[in-house]
VODO-670836 format. One record per residue: x negated, y negated, z of N, C-alpha, C, O in turn; residue in three letters. Coordinates in steps of 0.05 Angstrom, whole numbers, plus 5000, padded with zeros to 4 digits. Example, Ala and Ser with C-alpha at 12.3 -4.5 7.8 and 13.67 -1.06 7.14 Angstrom:
<pts>
473651145156475450905156473650665156471550665169ALA;474350455142472750215143474249995157473249775161SER;
</pts>
This chain:
<pts>
523346985419524146985390526746845387528346825406UNK;527246755364529746595360532146775360532047015353UNK;534346665368536846815370537646925343537646795322UNK;538247195343539147325319536947385299537347515279UNK;534547285304532247325287532847245258532147385239UNK;534147015255534546905229532046765220531246565232UNK;530846865200528146765192528346555170526246465161UNK;530746465162530946245145531246315115530746545107UNK;532146115100532646155071530046225056530146395039UNK;527846095063525446145048524446425052523646555032UNK;524546525076523846805080525846995066525047205055UNK;528346915065530347075051529647115022529847335011UNK;528846895008528046924980525447094978525247254959UNK;523547054996521147214995521747514999520647684986UNK;523547565018524347845024525647964999525148194992UNK;527447814986528747914962526747964940526948164925UNK;524747784937522647834917521048084923520348234905UNK;520348124948518948354956520448614950519348804939UNK;523148604956524848834950524948904921524849134913UNK;525148694904525248734875522648874865522849064849UNK;520348764874517848884865517549174875516549344861UNK;518249214900518049484912519749684898518949914892UNK;522249604891524049784877522949854849523050084841UNK;521949654835520749714809518349904811518050084794UNK;516749864831514450044835515250334839514150514827UNK;517350374855518150654861519850764839519951014835UNK;521250594824522650694800520550814780521151014767UNK;518250684779516150764760514150954773511950994761UNK;514751074796512851254810512051484791513751634782UNK;509351504787508351724770508751684740508251864725UNK;509651444732510351404704507951414686508051524663UNK;505651304695503251304678502351594673501651664650UNK;502351754694501552034691503452184672502552344655UNK;506052124676508052264658507652184629507752354612UNK;507151924624506651834596504151964585504052044562UNK;502051974602499552094593499952384585498852474565UNK;501552534600501852824595503852864572503253014553UNK;506152734573508252794554508052644527508852754507UNK;506952414528506752254503504052284491503752314466UNK;501952264507499152264497497852544499495652584489UNK;499252734511498353014513495553024527493853174519UNK;495352864548492752864563492553114580494553234589UNK;490053194586489553424602489153344631489253104638UNK;488653544649488353484678486053284684486353114701UNK;483853304669481553124675482352834669481652654684UNK;483752794646484552524639486552414659486452174666UNK;488452584668490352494688488952414714489752214727UNK;486952574722485452514746483952244744483852094762UNK;482852204720481451944715483451714717482851504729UNK;485751744706487851534706488651474735489051244742UNK;488951684751489851654779487751524797488451374815UNK;485251594793483151504812481451274801480951074815UNK;480551294776478651094766480050824762478950614767UNK;482550834752484050584749484150424774483750184775UNK;484950564796485150434822482450334832482150114843UNK;480350504828477650434838476550184823475450004835UNK;476850184796475849964781477449714787476349484788UNK;480049744790481749524798480949394824480949154827UNK;480149574843479249474869476649314866476249104879UNK;474849414849472349274845472749004831471548804839UNK;474648994812475248744799476448544818476048304815UNK;477948644838479248474857477448344878478248154892UNK;474948434880473148334901472848024900473147894920UNK;472247914876471947614876474647464878474647224881UNK;476847614876479447484878480147384906481747204910UNK;478847504927479347424954478747134959480546984967UNK;476247044954475646764958477246584939478046364946UNK;477746684914479246524895482046474905483146244903UNK;483346674917486046644929485946464953487646294957UNK;483846494970483646354995483846054991485045915007UNK;482545954970482245664967484345544949483945334937UNK;486545684946488845584930491445614945491645774963UNK;493345454937496045494949497045764941496645854919UNK;498345904960498946184956501346234939501446434924UNK;503346054939505746104923505146114894506046304880UNK;503645924882502945954854501346204848501646324826UNK;499646294866498046534862499946774861499646944843UNK;501846784879503747004879505347024853505647234841UNK;506246794844507746784819505946874795506847024778UNK;503446774795501646844774501047144773501047264752UNK;500647264796500147554797502547714789502247924776UNK;504947624796507347764786507547744755508147944742UNK;506947514744507147474715504947634701505447734679UNK;502547654713500447824701501348114700501048244679UNK;502548214722503448494722505748534702505848734688UNK;507548344701509748354682508748374653509648544638UNK;506848194646505848194618504248444612504548564591UNK;502548534631500948774626502649024623502149184605UNK;504649054640506349294638507949304613508349514601UNK;508949074603510649074579509049134554510249174533UNK;506349124555504849204531505149504526504749594503UNK;505849664547506049954543508550024527508250164507UNK;510949934534513249994517512949874489513949984470UNK;511649644487511249524461509549694443510149744420UNK;507249794455505549964439506850234433506450344412UNK;508450334452509850594448511850564425512050734408UNK;513250334424515250294403513950274375515050354355UNK;511450164375509950134350508350384342507150394321UNK;508350574361506850824355503850794358502350954346UNK;502850594374499950554376498950574405496750494411UNK;500550694423499750724450497450924453497451134440UNK;495450844468493051014473492551054502493550904519UNK;490951254508490151304536488551074547488750994570UNK;486850954530485150724539486950494548486350364568UNK;489150444533490950234541492150284568492350104585UNK;493050534573494150604599492150554621492750444642UNK;489650624616487550594636487050294641486750214664UNK;486850134620486349844624488749704638488249534655UNK;491149784632493449664645493449744675494049584692UNK;492649994681492550084709490549924725490949864748UNK;488249844711486249684724487349404730486949294752UNK;488549284710489649014713491749004735491748824752UNK;493549204735495749214755494549254783495449134802UNK;492549434785491349484812489949234823490249164846UNK;488549084806487248834815489248624822488948484843UNK;491348594806493448404812494948474838495748294853UNK;495348734842496648824867495048734892496248634911UNK;492448764891490748694914490948384918491248294941UNK;490648234896490847944899493547864910493747674926UNK;495647984901498347924910498647984940499747814954UNK;497648214948497848284977496348084994497248005016UNK;494048004985492447815000493847545002494047435024UNK;494947454980496347194981498947214997499747025010UNK;500347444995502947465008502647465039504347355053UNK;500547585049500047585078499647295088500747215108UNK;497947145073497446875080500046705078500546525094UNK;501546755057503946595052506046655073507546475082UNK;506246905082508146985103507646825128509546745142UNK;505146765135504546615159505546325157505846185177UNK;506046225133507145955130510245955129511445745132UNK;511446195126514346215124515646255151517946165155UNK;514346405169515646465195513646395217511246395213UNK;514646325241512946265263511546515273512446745267UNK;509346485287507746715296509346915312508847155309UNK;511246825328512747015345514647185329515747375340UNK;515147115304517047265287515647435266516947545249UNK;512947445267511547595247512247895248512548025227UNK;512548005272513248295274516048345263516548545249UNK;517948165268520648195257520548185227521748355214UNK;519147995216518847975187517548225175518348335155UNK;515348305188513948545179515648795179515548955161UNK;517248825200518949055203521049055181521749275170UNK;522048825174524048805152522848885125524049025109UNK;520448795120519148865096518549165095518749295074UNK;517649275118517149555119519649725114519549925100UNK;521849635126524449785122525149775092526149975081UNK;524749545080525349525051523649715035524549845016UNK;521049725042519249905028520150195029520150335009UNK;520950285053521850565056524450615043524950835032UNK;526250415043528850445029528350484999529650654987UNK;526650324987526050354959524650614953524850724931UNK;523150714972521750974969523851194967523451384952UNK;526051174982528151374981529651374955530151584943UNK;530451134946532251114923530851094896531951164876UNK;528350994897526950934872526351174854527151184831UNK;524851374865524051604848526351754836526251824812UNK;528551814851530851954838532051794815532751894794UNK;532451534820533551364799531651344775532551334752UNK;529051334781527151324759527151574742527051564718UNK;527351804756527552054741529952074723529852164701UNK;532251974734534651974718534351784694535251844672UNK;533151554698532751354676530951474654531451424631UNK;528851614662527051734642528651944626528251964602UNK;530252104640531852304626533752184606534252304584UNK;534951954612536951834595535751654574536751644551UNK;533551504581532651294564529851334553528951174536UNK;528451544561525851594550523551544570523951434591UNK;521051614562518751614581517851344590516551324611UNK;518451124575517350864583519550694596519050454602UNK;521850804601524050644612523350534639523950294645UNK;522050694656521550594683519250384683519050224701UNK;517450404663515350204661516649934654515849724665UNK;518649934637520149684630521449574656521249334662UNK;522749754671524049674696522049554716522549354729UNK;519649684718517649584736516649304727516349124744UNK;516249264701515449004692517448794697516848574706UNK;519948854692522148654697522348594727522948364734UNK;521848794744521948744773519948534782520448374800UNK;517648524768515648314775516548044766515847844778UNK;517948034743519047784734521147684755521147444761UNK;522847864764524847784785523447694810524347514824UNK;521247834817519747754841518647474838518747314857UNK;517547414815516447154810518546934813518046724824UNK;520946994802523146804804524046764833524646544842UNK;524046984849524746964877522746804893523546644910UNK;520246844888518146694902518246404895517846224911UNK;518846344869519046064861521345934876521245694882UNK;523546084881525845974894525445924924527145784936UNK;523246024935522745964964522445674969523245564990UNK;521245524950521045234952519545154977517845304987UNK;520144914987518944815011516044725006514944744984UNK;514844625028512144525027510244735038510644835059UNK;508144795023506044975032503544815038502644665021UNK;502444855062499944715069497744785049497545015040UNK;496144585042493944635023491744795036491644815061UNK;489944905020487645055031485744875047485744625043UNK;484244995064482444835082480344685067479644465074UNK;479344805045477344665029477544765001478644984996UNK;476544614982476644694954474444894948472244874959UNK;475045074930473045264922470845134905471444954889UNK;468445214910466245104894466445214865467645424861UNK;465145074847465245164819464045434816464945594799UNK;461945494831460645754828461245924853460845834875UNK;462146174848462746354870460246454883458446544869UNK;459946424909457546504923457846784935460146854943UNK;455646934937455847204949456947204977458547384984UNK;456247004995457447005022460446985021461747105038UNK;461546835002464446824999465647094993467747165004UNK;464347244975465347504967465447694990467247864992UNK;463547675009463347865031464547765057464547905077UNK;465647525056466547405081468747555094468947565119UNK;470547675078472747825089471748065106472748115128UNK;469848215095468748445109467248355134467448475156UNK;465648135132464248035156466147955178465648005201UNK;468347825171470247745191471447985205471747985229UNK;472248185189473448425201471448565219472148645242UNK;469048605210467048755226466248605251465148735270UNK;466648345252465848195276468048195297467648115320UNK;470448285290472748275309473048535323473148745310UNK;473148545350473148795365475648965361475649205367UNK;477848835352480248985347480549055317481349285311UNK;480048875300480348925271478349135261478949285243UNK;475949135272473849315263474649615265474649755244UNK;475449715289476349995290478950045274479250255262UNK;480749855274483249885259482649905229484050055215UNK;480749755220479949765192478950035184479750145163UNK;477050145199475950405193478050625196478150815180UNK;479750605216481950795220483750805196484451015186UNK;484550565187486450555164485250665139486550815124UNK;482750595133481450685108481150985108481651115088UNK;480251105131479851395132482451545132482751745119UNK;484451445148487051585150488351585123489151805113UNK;488651355110490051335084488551505063489851645047UNK;485951495063484351645044484751945046485152085026UNK;484652045071485052335075487852435069488252645057UNK;489852275076492652355070493052355040494152555030UNK;492152155026492552144997490852344982491752444961UNK;488552404993486752604980488052884979487553034961UNK;489652944999490953205001493353234983494253454977UNK;494553004974497053014959496853164933498553334927UNK;494753114916494653274891494353574896495453734881UNK;492853644916492453934923495054054932495654284927UNK;496553894947499153994956501054034933502654224933UNK;500953864913502553894889501754154874503454304865UNK;499154204872498254444859499154694874500154884862UNK;499054684900499854914917502854964915503755184911UNK;504454744917507354774917508454854890510055034887UNK;507554704869508654744842507354984828508455074808UNK;505055074837503655294825504055554840505855714834UNK;502355594859502255854873504755924888505556154890UNK;506055724900508355784917510955774901513055854912UNK;510955674877513255694860515555504865517855564858UNK;515055284878517155084883517854944856516054904840UNK;520354874853521254734829520654434832520254334855UNK;520454284810519953994812521953854830521253664845UNK;524553924829526553784845526153844875526553664891UNK;525254084881524654144909522253994919522153894941UNK;520153974901517853814908518553524913517653404932UNK;520153404895521053134899522653094924522352894938UNK;524453284929526153254953524553264979525153124998UNK;522453434979520753465003519353205011518553175034UNK;519053024991517652764998519552524998518952325010UNK;521852544984523752324984525452315009525752105021UNK;526552555016528252555040526952465066528152315081UNK;524452545071523152455096522652155098522052055120UNK;522852015076522551725077524551585095524151355103UNK;526751725100528651625120527351575147528051395161UNK;525351745153523851715178522351445178522151315199UNK;521251365155519951105154521850875159521150685172UNK;524250895148526250695152526950675182527150455193UNK;527350905195528050905223525650805240526050645259UNK;523250895234520950805249520550505247519950375268UNK;520850385224520450095221522649945236522049725246UNK;525050055239527149925254526549935284527349755299UNK;525050135293524450165321521950015330521449995354UNK;520349925311517749805317518049575336516649565357UNK;519749385331519949145348521049215376519849125395UNK;523249375378524049445406521949595422521649545446UNK;520349765408518249905423516049715432515049735454UNK;515249515415513249325423514349145445512849085464UNK;516849075444518048915465517849055492517448925513UNK;518249315492518349465517515549545527514949525551UNK;513849645508511349755517508849585510506749645520UNK;509149385493506949225486505649315460505749545452UNK;504549115445503449175419501249385419501249575402UNK;499349365437497049545437497849835442496950015429UNK;499649875462500450145468501950275444501450505438UNK;503650125432505150235409503250285386503550495372UNK;501350115381499450145360497850405363497550555345UNK;496750445387495150675393496750935393495951135381UNK;499150925405500751165407501751255379501551485372UNK;502851075364503851145337501551225319501751395302UNK;499251085322496851155305495751425312494851565294UNK;495851505337494951775345496951985336496252205326UNK;499551935340501552135334501752195304502352415296UNK;501251995287501452045259499252225249499452345227UNK;497052255264494852415256495252715260493752875249UNK;497152795277497453075284499153235263499053475263UNK;500653095246502553235229501253365204501953595199UNK;499453245190498553355164497353635166497453785146UNK;496153705188494953975190497054195186496354415177UNK;499554135193501654335189502054415160503054635154UNK;501154245141501554315113499754545104500354675084UNK;497654605119495954835112497355095116496455305106UNK;499555105132501055355137503455375120505255535125UNK;503555225099505855225081506155485066504255595056UNK;508655585066509255835052511455795032512455575029UNK;512256005017514255974997517155975008517456035032UNK;519055914992521855944999522955725016521655505019UNK;525255775028526655575044525055485068524955255075UNK;523755685081522155625105519855435098519255245114UNK;518555475075516455295067517355025061516154825068UNK;519755005048520854745042521554595067521154355069UNK;522754745087523454615112520854525127520954315140UNK;518754675125516254605139515154345127514454155142UNK;514854325101513654085089515453845093514453625097UNK;518053885093519853665098519653565126519653325131UNK;519453755145519153675173516553535179516453335194UNK;514353635167511753515171511753225160510853045173UNK;512853195136512852935123514752745139514152505141UNK;516952845150518752685165517352565190517552335196UNK;515952745205514452655228512252455221511852255235UNK;510752515200508552345192509652065184508551865192UNK;511752065167512751815157514051655179513951405179UNK;515451785198516651635220514451495236514751255242UNK;512251625242510151505257508851275241508151065253UNK;508551315215507451105198509350865197508550635196UNK;511950925197513950705197513750535222514250285220UNK;513050645245512550485269509950345267509750105273UNK;507850495259505050395260504650165241503449965248UNK;505650185216504949995195505649705202503949525199UNK;508149645209508749355215507349255240506649015241UNK;506849425260505349345284502449285276501349085285UNK;501249455260498549415250498349155234496449005237UNK;500249115215500148875198500448625215499048425209UNK;502148635235502548395252499948345268499148115270UNK;498748545279496248515294494148395276492648225285UNK;493948485251491948385233492348095227490447935226UNK;494848015222495447735216494947555240493947335238UNK;495747655264495347495288492447445294491647235305UNK;490747635288487947615295486247485273483747455276UNK;487447415251485947295229486546995227488946915226UNK;484546835226484846545223486246485196485946625177UNK;487746275196489346205173487646175147488546235126UNK;485246065150483546025126481846265120479946245104UNK;482446495132481046745126482946965117481947185109UNK;485546915118487447135113487047265086486947515085UNK;486947115065486747235038484247405035484347615023UNK;481947305045479547455043479547705060478547915051UNK;480747695084480947935100482748135088482048375087UNK;485048055078486948245065485748355039486348595033UNK;484248195025483048305001480948515008480948734996UNK;479248455028477248655036478648905046477749135040UNK;480848875060482349105071483349275048483049525048UNK;484749155029485949295007483849424988484149654979UNK;481649274983479549384966478349634978477949834965UNK;477749615004476549845018478450085019477550315015UNK;480950035024482950255025483250384998483250634997UNK;483450234977483750344950481150504942481350714931UNK;478850384948476350514940475950774956475150974944UNK;476450774982476151014998478151224990477451464990UNK;480551154983482551344973481651474947481851714944UNK;480651304929479751414903477351604907477251814895UNK;475451524924473151694929473851954943472952164934UNK;475551944963476352194977478052364960477952614962UNK;479752244943481452404925479652564905480152804900UNK;477552434895475752574877474252794891473953014881UNK;473252724916471752924931473553164938472653394936UNK;476053114946477753334954478653494929479353734931UNK;478553374906479053534881476853734877477453964870UNK;474353654882472153844880472354064902471954294896UNK;472953984927473254174948475554374943475354604949UNK;477754274931479954444924479154654904480054884905UNK;477454574884476554764864474654964876474755204867UNK;473054884895471055064907472255244929471655484930UNK;473955134946474955274969477855374967478755544982UNK;479255264947482055314945483655084957482754964976UNK;486055034946487654804956488454824985488454624999UNK;489155064994490055095022487855025042488254895062UNK;485455125036483155075054482454785054481754665075UNK;482454655030481854375029483954205044483254005057UNK;486454275041488554135056488154165086488453975101UNK;487354405095486854455123484554285133484554175155UNK;482454265116480054095124480853805127479953675146UNK;482553705109483453425112485053395137484753195151UNK;486753595144488353575169486653575194487253425212UNK;484553735194482753745217481253475220481053375243UNK;480253365198478953105200480852885209480052705223UNK;483352905200485252695209485752695239486352495251UNK;485352935252485652945281483652765296484052695319UNK;481452705282479352545294479852245290478552075303UNK;481652165272481951885266482951715289482351475290UNK;484551825308485351655331482951545347483151345361UNK;480551675345478251575359477351305348475851165362UNK;478251235324477550975312479550755318479150525310UNK;481650815333483650615340482450425362480850515377UNK;483350175363482349995384482950115412485150195417UNK;480950115429481150235455482450055476483550155496UNK;482349795471483649615490484649375475483649305454UNK;486649245487487749005474485848765480485248715503UNK;485048635458483348395461484948155451486248165431UNK;484647935466486147695458484947575433482547585428UNK;486647475415485647345391483647135397483946975416UNK;481547125380479546915384477147015399475346855405UNK;476947285405474747385420472447475402470247535412UNK;472947485376470847585357468547385356468947145356UNK;466147495356463747335353462947335324461047475316UNK;464447185308464047195279461447045271460646865285UNK;460247135249457847005239458546735226456946555226UNK;460946725216461746475203462546265224462846335247UNK;462746015216463445805235466345855245467945955230UNK;466945775270469645815280471645685262471345455253UNK;473845835256475845735237478145625252479145745271UNK;479245395244481545275258484045425250484145575230UNK;486145395266488745505259489145795265490845915253UNK;487545915283487946195289490646235302491446085320UNK;492046445292494746495303494646595331496646655343UNK;
</pts>
């Protein structure tokens, strides 16, 4: 790797744009649900629909965006997706100011933002490969991961303060503006971006829509990693609403204690992301991937033993700290492995397939665990999710395979990293 790991001015602008968008997202954490409850007086069922259906429909809408992104230069796509999110989000404070805000509008905006998020992630992964050399992908990924965890720590408390001072839509405005700043930062990266390998046909074909999934399933390393990620993320997120019910309801924790229990452990993610590159340098990518992926699965079961008072708060904070630390190591290593194993002219479709599947599985499992929580009780449902998570390491890649070993159904693609 290059001395000092200076990744250049173009990556610096991209990193700044990423940080602006991430901070806006965490400033507005839970803002749609808060607006639904406090402004529109929505009930639990409507809030559940907003949290799950919006993401699921957004994922479905994003399916054709993978091929669309693949066959275009990525920087204009990134800017366009930022501007789409900016415009969509600012309709909410505008409607609120005019007194015409509705639940349907919140739902439609959540769908648009979810679809644009997936397209942006797909394009950003492909664009990152043009900004830094292959040997620096892990360094770049670790920096982005550190930024994500830093904004996770500072965003929600600042957002809560902003809502208290400025009203319920203040953080939505901040989130929208953050995407405008992100668009300006990406525009400032400048430089020459290689054109797509071929132009998109006028009519989108079914094979194009499914190509990302076919590519992943044909690769001996990406395939298990794909299933592991979808199942792990889905089970962890499915337990979160039940944990909120348990902590804020039966166990009597206050909202600030609940927020602290999840904000403070994000320091572990920051530390883990900083350690990812040194660990890979010493032990190798595959060992770190498997070890951190296995270790992150052992923590959530501890939440089933959560009790009231200081001891309970210490338990959930400790569990989340361990979980987030392991995720902080795993995520940049996993992202680097995924980019290294994906041909340059398949990156957008692979990342779209990955994000669509993850969002859809999370929405499905969240809905299912809501039913299980009602039938079995939140503690039992949380314990069931924890037990199933213990099996997810079985889906991790069992051996390191060199890039290019996949027997893909599609024609061999040039430019594999």
